[in-house]
C-alpha angles and dihedrals in degrees: 000000000000123000123190109248091215089061117060092193136030137091118312119234121225111240138166126219114215130182119207134183120216125209090261088058091252114150121223130191115209132193108212128193128195117235117181092333090311122117114228127182108230100175137012129196135180114246088242090063092070105103101173144345115222119198113203102165133000091268099030129074140154131223117214107210125135081315134019116260123190120209132185120200126205091233136020089229089065090054092052091047091051092052092048092048091049091050092047093052090048092052092048104041108017115112124225116269094233145351094263091068117084128202095271094053090050090052093049093050091049091051091050091052092049092049091049092052092047092049091053089050091049092051089051089053092047092055089052089051093051090050090055091058089054095248121139118230094220094060116111114270093226092056089049091050094050091051092051092049092051090052090050094052090050092054093049094051091051091052093052092050092051092051092053092050091048092057090061093055098048099088092048090049091050092053092051091050091052090050091051091050090053092051090051092053090052091050091049091055091049092050092052090052091049090049091055091049091050092050089053091049090049091056090051092050092050091051091051091050092051091051090049092052091049090053092051092051091048091051092050091049091051092051091049090049090052091052092048091050090049090051091049091051091051091046096054096037124089119160122241089238091059092048090053088057089066090053104038110020114114117250094198098085130056091234092054092049091051092051091049091048092051093052091043090052090054090048090049091051091052093048091048091054093052092088092065108126093208093058102028093095096056108113094209091052093050091054091049093049093053089052093049093047088055091052091046093054092048092048091050090052091049093050092048094049092046096047091045092057093040094052093051094044098047095043094047091046093053095059097076119118091237089072093051123111125213124208116186089333094311113122107224131208106249105145097090092057091061091047091052094052092051101041100045092079088070093061091107093052092050088054089053090053091047090058103031101036113011094176091059090048091054091048090050091052091050091050092050092050092048094051095043091047090057090048094049093045095053096043094042090053090053089048091054093045091052089056095054097083089054094046092049096048089102094050108129129191112207091208094055095075092226120127118260108245092205091058090067091074102020126092091202136032111274116241110244095023089112094045118128125173093003123158120257126231091270091058097246118129118253124220123257093273093053096255130107138205116318092009091059091051092046092052092048091050092049092052090051091050095250108155097184096109108002103053117232117007113277094001096124096036091057093057127097113248088240091059092050089048090051092053092047094045092047089054094047094046092049089050093052094046093046093044095051092048092045093050089049091052099040096046095032104244090138116128113241091245090060090053090048091050090051093051092049096048117109093246093054093043094050095086098038104048095078095041094055091213106211090207093061095088092046090049092054089050091053093051091078086079134042112296112253127205092248091054090044092059099032096051094035095239119183136192118275093238113181087113095166094071125070115245123225118261117245136202126223091283094053091252121140106260133194095206108038118081122204083231088079086083097097096210095055093044093051091047092054091047090054095041098046100027090130095045094091090051092048093050090047088051091053091048093047094048094043094053100034097094098020114028090181087076086075092080090052090049089052090066097069091037091055090043093056092043088056090048091052095043110125092008133116093251095113094149094051093044090056091051093048094046090051090050091047092053091050094048092048091050091048093051094044089052089049092051091047090053090051090049092050089050091054092047090049093055109124116218113212107196096170089078135020112255101172126232118353120238097250092058090059096038102048097073090045090047090055093046091049095048092045090052087057100041106030123172099327129148094214131103092272089071093056092045092051092048090050090052092050091050093049096046095043093047090050093049095048092044089051093052094045091047090052090052094048094047093048092051092044092050092049091051092050091050101035093154095045111100092197091056090050090049092050089051091053091048090051090053091049091048092050093048092051093048094045091047092052092044095049093045091049092051092046091049091052091047093053098043115026110006116118119224093249091060098046095092092053092046092049091053089057091048092050091052092048092048091051092054090042093056091048093050092044091056091050092048093049090051089055100045095042091053093088102045101037105359096115092044091052093045092050095051092042086061090047091052092051090049092053090047087056088052094245130137111247091207089061091057117088097222093043100045130118095277097052088046092054092050092051093049093047090050089056101047123153095262094048092047092051091050092046091053091053091051089046091054092052091048093052091049089052092049095054100035088123093054109034092173089066096057097079090048094052093042091053089052089050091049092051092047095049093048090048091051091047091054090048092051092050091050093049092048091054092046103042106020104034092122093056095058088222120150142154114276093226132061133227089256090056090051092050090049094051091048092051094049094075 
């Protein structure tokens, strides 16, 4: 706080003293005032301006500068700190007063100044100390000294008195100390005695604790022994009532089978525990095990005998015609489906036999295969026989006088279409109409309207053979897939991963989610190994079912594999070979009959074959895949052979140009061939689509190449024999022949595009039309050049020369053969009367050319009209351009020419 020295009273002002050092080492003292929390320098002095520092009180001092300034600090320590800081800055930054002073003198002077300031500060502190004792600083020093001496004498006398009194108490104090030492020795002896007693007690306590732990262990061992004995009793004990269930419980109902399986599982568990080395020597257990083995053998015999009879009865009962199903007149195989639904409930019992009596299980499998083979053989034969009327719908007898339906879409005669009384693939002789046995009767019944075995009248006969093959193959494939899956489920050849997948599917989890079966987790753990009968019953496992869908093939680690077939399981593969040994023959029979009279049906049959191959891709249906691949190879070979025969027929077509024979067969057949093949293949993504497209490409390329070759050869022959009228006539006949064939071909393709073509095939069909139109325009130009030679040939030739002359920038009048006189002769030769007569003769000639295809005449005549009008306009233009000075012109107008052309 600063107070003005001129005013002894008044309010003090808060100020701060700050010391700063400039770059030139000059010290500055600043007085700083605070203004609204902002520091503001009010005065500044050089450090040399300080003349003296006067200390009045510990917290008050004055600075003598150009004026005296009084300051009051809040604490004396702050005053002392300020003085020390000021002295330190002076020592560090103050410059010497003159050149005669060296560094040591400057240091000594600075030290003297610092000591003086500190002495003054100490004196200030001493005055403060005296004041604290209540002494006044203005009292005489002698008086103060006397008082201090009196106090000192008093203290010394008190000390002497205390020492004398203490000498009297020393003996007493020594006695008491001796007594205390004796008591401590006594206490030490007692503590040692107590320590020994405690150590003895500790040993006793430890002994008691060890005995207690031994008793606890003995008690736990006894309880464990009791539990083991209880478990052993339960293991070797099975009530007589439960044993009677194995002998007397009915196996007809699902409930009875479940009860039998539960008891059998308990029996299996007991027999499985008989090999335990710890318990094998117990006499009671040995007796029980002999008894249970006897019951197990009897139960195995009972299961085998029952399933043997049941298999024969159910399979034989499912073969009646009343259970058959008919689809569009095709009798399907449906008996095995009923057998599967009935026999699958015995899957647990077959697993018992597989473990308890493997020989009986193998005999049961052989019996099942034998009975099912008979069922499949009989029903598959009826299936094949029901397809015969459809397959033989294209049979044609050349002596009957009826048209051959296959010839409508075939370029060549179909091998076998004239067959009568030929032998079938099985070697047995067919009847005169190509049918045999039941097929002949079925066809006769269908013709009479009898629907007893063929469905609605004419339903089967109206089908394509490829559609009948698809129905039959679909039925056979479904039977093979279902049979393999059923055998795997019934006789337990299912991989563990398939069982796991079945248990985790939504349908199998539906009944177990709410129940929270505590055995579910354990069951999943057991699925890493082969499923046992005990696990089957305990964890309530069930067959996978869903036999109609192929299952993925797995490798040895139950991982989906692209190379391992489930058919690698020898037992399943051998079963399928025995069960479907005739399947290959039956499929071959269907293929042979379906393609005998119409081999083009092979491409339609490829569609279902490729479809089922795609369905079985990546599955365990190794047996079926082999059958389908063999069938696919045969159908592809049959169709490729058929296409090759059609191609050879087109190549062998003989073109007779000496006379006009009308449209060739391939021009009429090609659109029908496309329509027929498309009706068989359709918009499929299988290999049949690519094979059909390849056949179209081959046939179309061959047809167009044939037509273009005919045109080139005719023109080349006419050029070589330019003076030969016969060669010129043959060229004209070739043009007429080409126009007729192209007209028929284009119209046929357009008709198919507008009526039956599907959107996916339009781009391909348009490419054929574009190619045909290109050739058609080329042939039309050549034909017009031939037929217009007589009426206006000389006129066209003359003015063609004129046009070339003008293009060469020459004057036609200056040319001898293009002068005024040749022009007049050409114009006179093409007078109005002669042109009218020439047009009439041209019309008759065109009618004669296209007498075999009257629909083409208007088209050709319109092309002639357009060409003649175009040439007329060109002649008029050239006359005006090159012969304007001659005043020569045609003596008929364009209107006259149009009228003459329209009078035909």
